[in-house]
C-alpha positions in Angstrom: -35.4 -15.7 111.4 -31.8 -15.6 113.2 -32.5 -13.9 116.5 -35.5 -16.4 117.0 -32.9 -19.1 116.8 -30.5 -17.9 118.6 -33.1 -16.8 121.9 -34.3 -20.5 121.7 -30.8 -21.9 121.9 -29.9 -19.5 124.7 -33.2 -20.5 126.7 -32.3 -24.4 125.9 -28.9 -24.0 126.9 -29.8 -21.6 130.2 -32.2 -24.2 131.4 -29.9 -26.9 131.3 -27.3 -24.9 133.1 -29.9 -23.7 135.6 -31.0 -27.5 136.3 -27.2 -28.8 136.2 -26.0 -26.0 139.1 -29.2 -26.9 140.9 -28.9 -30.6 141.5 -27.4 -32.4 138.3 -26.8 -32.4 134.8 -28.9 -34.9 133.1 -27.7 -38.1 133.1 -30.4 -41.0 132.7 -30.6 -43.8 134.8 -29.3 -47.1 132.6 -32.4 -49.0 131.9 -31.3 -51.8 133.1 -31.0 -50.3 136.9 -34.9 -48.6 136.7 -35.6 -52.1 138.4 -33.3 -52.5 140.9 -34.2 -48.7 142.1 -38.0 -50.5 142.0 -36.7 -53.6 143.7 -35.0 -51.5 146.9 -37.6 -49.0 147.1 -40.5 -51.5 147.4 -43.1 -49.1 146.0 -46.3 -50.1 146.9 -49.6 -49.4 145.2 -51.1 -45.6 145.7 -47.6 -44.9 147.9 -46.4 -40.8 146.6 -43.0 -41.4 144.6 -41.2 -38.1 144.1 -38.8 -38.0 140.9 -36.5 -34.9 141.8 -35.1 -34.2 138.7 -37.1 -36.5 136.3 -35.2 -35.6 133.1 -37.3 -37.2 129.9 -39.3 -38.6 132.7 -38.4 -42.4 132.3 -38.0 -43.6 135.7 -41.1 -41.8 137.0 -43.7 -42.6 134.3 -42.5 -46.5 134.8 -43.5 -45.9 138.9 -47.0 -45.2 137.7 -47.2 -47.6 135.4 -45.6 -50.7 137.0 -45.7 -50.0 140.7 -49.4 -48.3 140.3 -47.9 -45.7 142.5 -48.8 -41.8 142.8 -46.0 -40.5 140.5 -44.6 -36.8 140.3 -41.7 -36.0 138.3 -40.3 -32.1 138.8 -38.0 -30.8 136.0 -36.8 -27.1 135.7 -34.6 -27.6 132.2 -37.1 -26.9 129.6 -36.3 -29.7 126.9 -36.3 -32.3 129.5 -39.8 -30.9 130.9 -41.2 -31.1 127.4 -40.1 -34.7 126.4 -41.5 -35.8 130.2 -44.5 -34.1 128.9 -45.0 -36.1 125.8 -43.6 -39.1 127.4 -46.4 -38.4 129.8 -49.2 -37.6 127.1 -48.4 -40.7 125.1 -49.1 -43.0 128.6 -52.0 -41.6 130.1 -51.7 -42.7 133.8 -54.1 -40.8 135.9 -51.6 -41.6 138.6 -48.9 -39.4 136.8 -47.7 -35.8 137.6 -45.0 -33.9 135.8 -44.3 -30.6 136.6 -42.3 -27.6 135.7 -40.8 -26.6 139.2 -38.0 -26.1 140.8 -37.3 -28.9 143.4 -36.4 -26.6 146.2 -39.7 -25.0 146.1 -41.7 -28.3 146.2 -43.4 -29.4 149.8 -42.0 -32.9 150.1 -44.1 -34.1 153.3 -46.2 -36.4 152.0 -43.7 -38.2 149.7 -43.1 -41.8 150.6 -40.6 -42.4 148.3 -37.8 -39.7 146.8 -35.5 -40.7 144.0 -32.4 -38.8 143.4 -29.9 -38.8 140.9 -27.4 -35.9 142.2 -24.3 -34.8 142.3 -22.4 -35.8 145.6 -21.7 -31.7 146.7 -25.8 -31.0 146.1 -26.9 -34.3 148.1 -24.7 -33.0 150.9 -26.1 -29.9 151.5 -29.3 -28.1 150.5 -30.9 -31.4 149.1 -29.7 -32.8 152.4 -31.2 -30.5 154.3 -34.6 -29.9 152.4 -35.4 -33.9 152.7 -34.3 -33.4 156.3 -37.0 -30.8 157.3 -39.7 -31.8 154.3 -40.1 -35.7 154.9 -42.2 -37.4 157.5 -40.9 -40.8 159.8 -40.7 -43.5 157.2 -40.3 -42.0 154.4 -37.8 -43.6 152.2 -35.0 -41.9 149.8 -33.1 -43.8 147.0 -29.7 -41.7 145.4 -28.9 -43.1 142.6 -24.9 -43.6 142.1 -23.9 -41.1 144.9 -24.4 -41.2 148.5 -25.9 -38.8 150.8 -23.1 -37.3 152.7 -24.0 -37.4 156.8 -26.9 -40.4 155.9 -26.1 -43.9 156.8 -28.1 -46.0 154.5 -30.4 -48.6 155.5 -29.0 -50.3 152.5 -26.7 -50.5 149.5 -27.7 -52.0 146.3 -24.8 -53.2 144.1 -24.6 -56.5 142.5 -21.5 -56.7 141.1 -18.7 -54.5 140.6 -19.5 -53.4 137.6 -22.9 -52.2 138.6 -23.3 -48.5 140.4 -24.4 -48.6 143.4 -27.9 -47.3 144.8 -28.5 -46.4 147.9 -31.5 -46.4 150.5 -32.2 -43.9 153.5 -35.3 -44.3 155.9 -36.2 -40.8 157.6 -36.8 -42.4 161.1 -37.6 -39.3 163.2 -38.7 -35.6 162.5 
């Protein structure tokens, strides 16, 4: 019995470590900032919204429900993926998909909006290149807390010194 508990614990720790190395450790967006994210993104009904590293799914679920977006959440940490799937089950929204998938293996070319909360070193290298290659002109990228090095935001939302920054970018050309 102890072997199976240890194995389960190792799987959980490994997937969290893998997720953290890929983009960021799991740190959820503050609830009060979710509305700011949506206001900045100006999500229209039917737009395709991707959350890269969706964690427990709170933002991607809200995007599908409140904004009526076609919302896709990608997660590679098994416990967080399970939590997001449970949240999806209880919301029963046909416009919501949660995928157990590495974001670097997902085709993002149909995305209208990308939301990401990644670490600065990941945002400036691998993810930035993926977004430059995949995204169509006009696609918007929302980065929570950290800017994407090498890109110029079209807007930064930081209403007070105590608030966290939210950066919005727009792809202008192919």
